[in-house]
N, C-alpha and C positions, 0 to 999 in steps of 0.2 A: 578460406584460410582459417576461419575460426574452428571449424570441425576437424580439419586436418592437422593443424599446428597448435593453436592457442588452447583449445579445450583439452586435448590430451596432456599438454604441459601443465595447465592449471589444476587438472584433476589428479596430478601426482602429489599436490600439496594438500595439507589439511584444509578443509573448506573455508574456515575463517582466515587462515593465512593467505589463501588464494584471493579472497575478497580484498584484503588489504593490499596485496600485490597489484591487483587490477587498479585499485584506487590510486595508489602511489604513482604508477606508470602513466595512467590516463591524465592525472593532474600535471605531472611533469611534462609529458608529451604535448599537452594542449598549449603549453607556453611557447612551443617552438613556432617560428613564423610559418604560416601556411597550413598548420595542422587543423585549425577550426574549419577552414574552407575544404580541406581534404576529407574530413569526417562527414561534413554535410554532403559532399559530392558522392561519397560511398554509401551513406546510410539514410540521409534525409530524403523525404519524398513529399513534395508540396503540390497541392491541387485544391482549387476552390471548393470542390465537392466535399472535401474532408472537414471543412469548418463546421463547428457546432456551437450553439449557445445553450448552455446548461447552467442551472442555478443563477442565470443572469450574467454568466461569464463567457467570454469569447475564447473557445478552444480552437487552436489552429488545426488540430486533428484529434480524434477520439482515443488515441492510444497513449496511456500514461504509465509511469513507473510507480509501483505500489510502495507503500511505506515499508521500512525495514531495510531497504538497500542503501539509501543515503540518509542515514539517521541524523547526521549533524550538518546537513546542507553544505557539504564539501564540494559536490560536483554538479551543481545545477546547470551551469553554463555548458559544461562538457556533455551532460546527458541531453540537453536541448539540441546540441549539435549532432547527436546520434539519431535524432528524429522524433523524440518523444514530444507529444503535444502538451503534456503536463507532468509534473513530478511532485509526488507527495513525500515530504521529508518526515523524519521521525521513525518511531514514536519518540517524541520529546517530552521530558519531564521538567518540572520547575528547577530542580537542583540536579547537578551532575550525579551520575551513579555508574558503577562499574558493570552492573549486570550480574548474571550468574557465573559461577566458576567455569573455566574452560576444561575440556572441550565442550562446546555447546551448540555446534552446527555440524550436521552430518548429511552426507549425500546418500541417496538410495538409487544408484544408477539403473538397476534393473527396473525400477518403477518410475524413473525420471522424477524423483521427488527429493525433498529435503525435510529433515527434522531439525527444528531449532528450539532451544530453550535459552535464548539470549538474555531475556529479563530486562528489556528496556535499557540496555547499556547506551548511554549518550552523554554528551557534554553539557546538557542543560539548555533551557530555553534562551537564555541571554546570549550564549555562544552561537546558537543557530540564527538568531535574529541578526547578530552582528555580521555574520557571513552573508546572509541574504541581502542585507543592506548594500553590499558591495557587488552584487551580481550585475552582469552586463545585459543578459538576455531578458529584457523586460516584457517581451511578448510571450514568454513561457509561463503558463499558469502554474502557481505553486500552492500546493495544499499543505497544511500543517496538521499532522497526526499527533494528537496530544494524549498524555496519560498521567497517572499519578506515580509518585515515588514509592518504592517498595516499602519503606518504613512509615508511610502515611496510612493511618487507619481508614477503613472504608467510610466511617462516619465523617471524616474530614476530607474525603476525596474531592469534593466539589471545589474546595479552595485551591487544590493543586491544578485542576483543569482551568479554573479562572485565572490563576497566575500565568499559565501558559498562553491563554488568550490575550492577556494584557501585554505580555512580553513580545508576542509574535504578530499581533493584529495589523501592525503597520507594514509588515513584510510578506504576508501570505495573502492568498486570494480566497481561500476557504479553510475551514477547520473540520477535522474528523475526530470525534470523541471515541477513543479506543477503550472499551470495557470488555473486549472479547478475547484478548490474548490469554493463552493458558499458562503463561510463563511467569506471571506475577501472582504470588499467593493471594487467594480470595478475590482477585479482581473480577472474575466472571460472576461473582455474587451480585455485582452491580447491574447485571443484566436483568435481574428480577424486577417485576413491574414497579413496585413502590420506590425502591432505591433509585431505579433508573429515571423515573419521572422527576423525583426530587433533584437528582444530579443535573439532568438536562435543563430543568426549569431555572436552576441557579446559574448555570453556565450561559443559558440563553439570555437571561435577564441582564447579566453583565455585558454580554456581547452586544445586545441591542442598545445599551447605554453608551457604547463607544462612538466616537465621531463617524466612523465608517464600519458599521456592523458587517460581519462576514457571513456568508452562507455556512450554516452549521449542519454537519452530517454525523451519522452514527455508523460505526463499523460493527457488524454483527458476526457471530460465530456460525459455522455451517452445521453445528450440532443441535440447533434449536428445533423443537417440535413445531408442527403446524400451529398448534395453539399458542406457542410462544411467539411465532412469527405474526400471528393475528394481534397479539398484544403489542408487538413492536410497531405495527402499522397504526394502532390506536394512539400509542405514545408519540409517534412521529407527528401525528396530527395535533395532538394536545400541546406539544412543546414547540410546534412550528418549525420542525426540521426541514431543511432544504432538500434532503435526500438521504440515501443509505449507501453504504459500501458493503457489498455482499460478494465474497465472504472472507473472513479471517482464516487462519489455519485450523485444522481439526485435531481433536485428541483421539479420533478413531484410528485403528490400525487394520481395518477390515479390507480384505481383497488384495493385499500386497503380494507381489511376487518374491520379494526378498524374504529369505528364510526367517521364520518367526524368532528363532533363537538369536539371530543377529540383531533383529529389531529390538528385542527385549534387552540385549546387552547395551544398546545405545541409550536406553533409559527414556524418561519422559520428555515431552516437548510437543510443539505444534507441527503437524505434518502439512506440507504444501506440495504443489506440483500436480502432475498427471493424476494421482489417485484422488484428488479433490475435484477433478473436472466436472463429473456428472452431478455430484451433490451441489456444487456451487451453482451450476446452471439451473437445477431444480428449484433452489431457493430463490434465484432471480425470477424465474417464471412464476412462482407462487406469489411473490411480493408484487410483481407487475400486474398479474391478473387480479389480485384482491385489492389493489389500489386503483384499479382501472387505468393503469398507465399514467396516473397523475403524480406519482412520486418518483423523481429521477433516481436511478440506481447506477452506481459504478460497479461493474462486474469484474470480479477477480477470482482466480482459482483455476489452475490447470490449463492456462492458455499457452500452448506450445506450437500453434500453427495458425495460419489465417482462418482455417475452418473453425477452430476452437473459438476464435474471437467473434466470427460471424454468428456462431451458435449462441454466444452470450448476448449479442446485440439483438438477435431474432427473439430470444427469450424475454427481452424487455429492458436490457441495459441501455443506458444512454451513452456511456463511456466504458472503456475497459482498461484494466491495468495488468502489467506483467511483473513478475518477480522470478519465480523458479524457471519459467519458460525462457526468460531472458538469459539466465545462467546456462541452461542446457542448449539453447539454440543460438545464442549470440545476438549481436545488435542488428543483424540483417532481418530478424523477425519483425521488427518495427516497420521497416520499409515494406516487407512482403504483406503485412496486414493492411497497411494503408493502400497499397496498390490493389489488393483484392477488393477493398471497399469501393474504390473508384470504378473497378471493372464490373462489379455486380449489377 
């Protein structure tokens, strides 16, 4: 039904309008009697072999939703009913911000990709925490992807990340420090060795001082060189990170089927989806090999089929996340991946 009816309908709308349309209708429909059970019957797949313990947390299956889809923690119960083993909310900033001007989300159907320059649009950490406090599905692992406000100088960025940790720590199971989005000016400069060590040490110090410290992860860009990836591994060890999320969107436009003139008209932003598949897998494989498999990795980027997910896990990922593949393939992708994992 998704490919024959819903997807053609949704793809008639502007990408961001379609996103809000899905959110509004899923939220409204979920309130109807019997809908949660129906969604689980259609899309959820449970099996003891799917359970994973990663970062010391019990995941009921290894297929999660990447940050960027449910920025404000609006649909966590609903997404759990669709079969996700975990949901990463955000990117959340301390204060609400509107993000970049619209239009800012674009489909590349020929490439099964998306370009976004959303700019961390969100309602702020306090609003997300309040919604998470009311959620019903307490077996669903929740990650908090955190960032800095656009108007916060890089020199003061650590205080923004700390503010998010303080606001969300009672409601999420792990944190992801996002310094790799290409859509906030100068943010990626924080990936450089010295600024990154300083940032992570400050955030980790505050995290560890809380009554229940959370696993702290770092989300990295796919555009890093091998030398930069080596630095990331050293930094992860030095700052006692629980793991990495590999990868964020790319600023590259290489190898696209979509006409270059059309891509250029769309303007800047991070590219996700099928074009990112191989590079994300290569980064995961490199990190896993050079950490000797000791640093857990959440693999994300170009997962549009069970084969894509298995490829990421074989490369060294402990868990995987969907975003663009979820939009192009629909919720049945979650179930198909989990079934394939049990059958392998």
